[in-house]
Structures are given as C-alpha cells and as structure tokens.
N, C-alpha and C positions, 0 to 999 in steps of 0.2 A: 393197378388192376393187370398190367402185362405181365409184372412178375406171380402172379399170384394164379394165374392163368397159367405162365410156365413152373410153375410149384405143384398146380392140380394134375398139373398132366406127366409131371417127369420125366421124359425122353421116355414115354411107352411108345409112343407112334412107332417107331423105325426097330424099337426091340421085339414089339408085340408083333411088325409085321412079318421081319424073321422067322420066328418062331412059331408064326403057326403056318406061316408055308415049309417051313423044315420037318415040323414036326404031325402032318396032319391025322394021322393015324392017331393021335394022345392032343386032341385040338382040345377037347373039355375040361382036362386037369391044366392043359398051359394057360389056356382061355382066367379057370378062374384065379390060377397063379399070379399071375401078370395083372388082371384086376384087382384082387387086391390090394398090390401097391400103388394104384391108380387111384384106389374108392380112399386108403386113409391119407394118400396124401393130398385126396379134395378136403377131406374131412379136415387135414390139418391147415387148408390154406381155407377154408370155409372162418373156420373159427381167429384163425391171426384177420384175416378180412373184418370178421365182424367185429374182434377189437381193436384194429381199426377205426371205424368207425362210427366206434361210443366214444372212444375217448380222445381221441381227434376233432379237434373243429368243425377243420375246413372240411372234416370227410363226411361232417353229419346234417347230409341232403339227402332230398331224395332220389335224384339220378345215382351217386354212390348206392342206395340200397339196393335198386331196381337194378345195377350195375351185379349185382351179387348172383343172379340167375346165373348170369357167365360161369361161373364159377360151378354150377351145380350142371350144367350142361357138359362142358368139359368134362367133369366127373363121372358124365352117362355115355361120353361120345367111346365109342367101340367101334367106328372107322375100320380101325386097322385092323381086328379080325375082317374082314371081305375082305380088306387089301392084302391080307397075308394067303388068301383063298381064292385071292387073283380075281374077287367077284366086282370090278369097277364098277360095273353096268347098273348096279343095283346104286353104289353111291350116289354116283352124277346121277341119277333119276331124282334118290332122294333130296339134295344139293338142288336140282332146279325146281322141282316143285314148291319146296319151302320157302325158297329166295322169290319167286315167284308170288306164293302167295302173300308174303310179306312186303314187298311190293307197291303190293293190290291193293294190302290192308293199309298202305301210308296213304296212298296215293289216295285213299276211298277215306279215311279219320283224323290224315292229318294238314290242318288248314291254315293253321295260326302258328304264330311264335309265341303262341300260352300253350302250345298240344307239348313241349321241348319232352314232359312224362310221357307221353302218349307214347311220342316217337320214340321212345327210349324203351320204354315196357313191349314194345311189338317190335323192335331190334330182339329185342334179350331172350323175349315170348317163342318165334318162330325158331332161335335157334335153336332153346331148347327144344321144341315139338320135333327138331328134326330129330336133335339126337336120340328124344323116345321113340319117336317111330322106324328106326333102324336096329330096338331087339325080339319084336315081335318075327322077322323074317331069320335073326341071329340062332332062336330057340329053339331048334332040330340041331346045331350044332352044340351048343352049350350045355343044353338042358336045363336041372334045376341049378341053384346059386351053388357050391358047395366055395365054400371059404377056408385055404389050409395053410397058417401064417407059415410052417415049419417048412413045407412047399414054395411058399411065395420070396422066405427067403435065398433060394436057391437062385432065383433074377433078381434077387435087389443089389449086385455088386454092377453085375454089366446095364441096370437101369443108370443106376447112379452117375456110370462113366456117361453117359450117352446126356443121362438132363444135366454133366457141369459144359458138357460144350454150348447148349443151350441157351446156358443163364449165360453166357461169355460172351454169343454174336448178340443175346441181346442187350446188356451192357454195352458194348462196344458200339451195334447203331444209335444206342439213344446218348451214349457220352459223344458221337462223334458231333452230334448239334448243340451238343449243349459246350460243346469248347470251342465250336464256331462262334459260338456266342455271344461266351466269353474273351475268347480272341481276337474276335474280330467285329462284325457288328450282324444286327437282326436282319439287314438287307441282306447278307451273304448266307444269312442262314437260311431265309427264304429261297432264293436263287439254288441254293444246292437239295433244297427237302424238293422243291418241285422237280429238280433232274434226275432226283432216287429216284421219285416215284415212276417217272418216264420209263428210268431203267428198268426199276422192277417189276414191270409190267411186261414188258419184254422176259424178262428174265425167266417168267413160268413159261414158256413156250421151251427154256431151255431145261430147269432143272424138272419138268414134268415125268419126264423120263424114269429120272431116280425113282419116282412112285411105283411104274410099272414095271421094270428091272431088277429091283430089290426083293418081292416077295419070287422072280421066277428063279434067280442066281441061286436064293438060296435052296430053293425045290431044290434045283440041277443037283448043287451040290449034297444031300441031302442022299439025293441017289451015287452018287460018285459020280456022276457024268462030267465032268472034268473036259470034256473033247466040247460038250454043248455051252459049256460056259465060257470059254475058249472065244467060240465065236457068237456071245451074246455080251461079249466086251468089247470083239472086233468091228459090234454092231455099234453099240452104244456108240465108239470112239468116231466114228464116219459118220453117222448122224447128226452129232455133236457136232464137227468143224462143215456139216456139208448147209446147217443151222445156222452157227455162229458166225463165221463170220458174213456170209451174206446177209445178217441183221445187222454188225458192223459198220459194212459197208454203204450197205441202205442206211444207215442212220447219219452217217457222217458226208451224205450226198447233200442228203435234204434236212441236214438238223440246223439252219437261221431259219429255213421258212415253215420248217416244225414247228419250232418254238417258238417264231411269231403269230400261228396260224393258232395254234394249241394253248398259251400261255402271254400273248400279247406283248405289249411294249414295257411294261414296267418289269416282266421277267425275262428281256432280250441277252442278256447277258448270261443267264443260263446253258446258250448253246456252247461255251467256254466247258463248264463245269460236266454236259453231255460228254459232249468229246475228248473228254482223260474216263470217267466214267466209264463209259462205253466197253472200255478192255476190261473193269472187270470179268465182263460176259464169260472172257474168252478164261479166265483163272476158275471161277464158281463151276462152268461147265465142268472145264477137269475134273478139281476138285469133289464134283459133286458124283464123279465117276468111280475114284479112287475110293470114295468116305462112304458113302450112300450104298455104291454098287458092288466094293471091294472087301472091303476094308471090313467094314458092318458082317455083312455073310458071309466071312471068312470068323468070324467071332475077336477081331483086334479090334476090344470098344477102347482098350487103353490107349491106343494109336491113333484110332480116329480121335480118343478127348485132348491129346496132346495136338496136334493136325490141325486141329479147330481153335484150342484154347490158346495158344505161344503163340499165332500168328493173332489174334485181337491182346491182348497182350504187348504185344508189342508194339502194333498199329498205335494203340493210345499214347504208349509212349515220345511215337516219332512225330505223332497230331503236338504234343504240345510242345513237340522243337520248330515244327516248320507249320503250321499254320497261325498265322496273323492277316493282317491288311492287306503289307507285302507279299506273304511268300503263301500269300490264299491257294494259289493254281499247284504249288510244292504242298501244301497240305490233301487237297483234294487229290494230287498223285498220289499218295500218299495212301490215302485211304485207299482207292482203286488199287491199284498196282501191289501194296500187301497181301493181299490175297495170293500172289504167287508165289510169295515166302510158302505160304501154308501147302500149295500143292507139289512144292518141292521136298515139302515134310514129309507131305503122306507118300511122296515116289519112296522115300528112302525107308519108309515103313516097308511097302510097297514091293522091295526087291524081289525078297523069299517065293511070294506068292504069283508071283510076277514071272519067272526064272522057270516055273512050275507051267503054270498056265497057257501062258500067251504065245502065241506061236512067230517067233521070230522076224515072220515072213512078213506080221500083220507091224510089225513096226515100222518096216520100209514104206508098205503104203501107206501109215498113218499121218510119217514124220516127212513122204512128197504130198501128202493133201493138205497137209499142214502152212508147207515150205510154197505153194503155189497160192491156198486163201490167202495168206500173209502179204507174200506180194504185191495180189492183186488189191488187195485191201491197202498198202503202204504205197502205190503208186496213184490211187482213187485219189 
C-alpha cells in the first residue's frame, strides 16, 4: 500500500506548496495544473491496486479492499494548497477534529477482535472525510474545476524529480528492515524497529520547521527579498542547533531508563541502537534545511533528487556489507551516519546559492553554536 500511496501523491506536496506560495496571483491556474497530475497519478494507482487485488490471491481479502479508500483520500489531499498560503491553522484544526472523531468512533464501535474490518474502515473513512472537508474552504481560491493537460505538462518534470527521492527513501526505509532480518535475526529487527520509532517521533520536532519555512522562503524569493531569505536561513540553522543537540544529549542521558520504562525488558538492547541512531537527527535536520528550505525554493529539483537518492543507494550497498550478527552496530552506524553523506552532497549543490544569499558572519555564529553543542553532547 505504501508504494501505491507514493504513486498517488507523486511528489506534489512540496512542489505544490512552493508553486502556490511563489505565484499567489495565479493560484487557480497553478492549482488545477498541479492537481491534474495528482488526479492522473491517483487513477493510475487505483487501477494498479485494483488489478493487484483481482489477480493475486494474497490480496483478495476485505482489509485490502477497504484500504483502497486510502488511495482515494490521498488523491483528494490538497493540504499543500493551504501550506502554500501559509494557512496552517485550518490544516491543524481539520486534522485535530477528524482524528479526535476517529478515535472516539473506534472506542465506541470497536469492541472485539472480530471488529477488525470495522476498525480499518473507520480509519480510512475518517481519513477520507478529513480530505473532503478541506475542499469547501478551498473554493474561494480555486474556483470551478479547470483541467488543462497542456499546462499540467509544465509541472510534470519538477514533480517527477521530487517524486523520485520519495521512492528512494521509502525503499531505503523498507529495505533496512528486510536486510536486518535476512542478514541478522528477527530479534535485531525488533530492536531496530522500536529504536527507529522513538527516533522518528523526536524527528517530527526537527522536520516540522521545514513545512513552515518552505512556503515562506518561496514567497520571499518570488518578491526578490533575498535579505529576508538570508535571515530566514540563519533563523532555521539557529533553531535547529538549539533544538537538535539538547534532544540528542537528553536522550543519551536517560537512554537506558527510558527504554526500560517504555519498551520493557524484552527490548532493553534497543538503547544501544538509539545511542547510535540519535545522531541521524543532526544530519536529517541540516539536510532538511538545505533540501526543503533552500534547494526546492530555488528550483534545484535535480540537485535535491541527487542529494537524496544517491545516499539511499549507497546506504543499501553499505548495509549489505556491514549488517550481520557480528557487525550489527556497524550496520546501524551506517544507516545513521550515511545521512551525513547526503548533507555533504547537498552542500556541494548549495555553494552558489550560499555565496549569494548567506551572510558570512552567520557562518561564524552557526559554527560556534555547533561546536559548543557538540562539545557539550560529547562531554555528557
């Protein structure tokens, strides 16, 4: 289902946000041009998924049929329009309301293990309801449907370039568990999976800033306000440094006790995986700045694709060499620190933009900040 959802969304989220924010005088035309691609991708995804359900016996069950609603809901997702308009309050209110109603419904109607189908239906139904609810407030901005295939082709190349990194990352995230299971043991997979869940929860604090900064930077660039863009970049680096390193240090300090309390004795060894993987937050945070907040607003879609895809491919190769029962920690280390390669690759593409837009004095402040935080973290 994950790959069908990826096909349905087609990398539209970041690109749509950037285009809407950068072309606010032509919202209607750009929206329908981009959404036309999303709609076509959703139809292709639905056809492929339906064919899979019809011809593969393993997919011929009620759960698989109900999950098809998820593809429809992803096809109706236009939250990128409001992200581009920087109307995050509407998105947050919608998400909170729908999820609260969904949780209440599950507690009211799901009582026994036999209610599995009802549980899956409620999850997908409220997801679809949430997507449909956002269309009504969108009408003043988008007007009546205006599908234009010729104009949609203008957006096809950048959308595909932003779609490929999503596929690479998804394959990378899926394959790391598969390789751990094949080259090590199911116990190691469980330990890694639990550690990864904890890290990913904390990562939302780090990566959420990118969703806010992308439309703001795109809007400023469309007005030619490079000084304001410079200040936004400095602000992003500063916030990331102030947030990431205390989280890393704090998690390292309480790691053992935290794992024992949250996961229990069966997953006690997860603290070792967390101690290694926690540093990926630093690389992902900085990559998020240089990718989502800089390369995409400057239309460096190819560079963003390469800086994301190449590290994912390299990581798969290194994992094959390093993951085993003996070299498990080295394998996890590879999974974590390979993000640094992506960050360095992004920096290479970033140099020209960097020289034009970033004040050298901001470098000194950021590097001093990083040095202090790293020293503090290592001492702890």
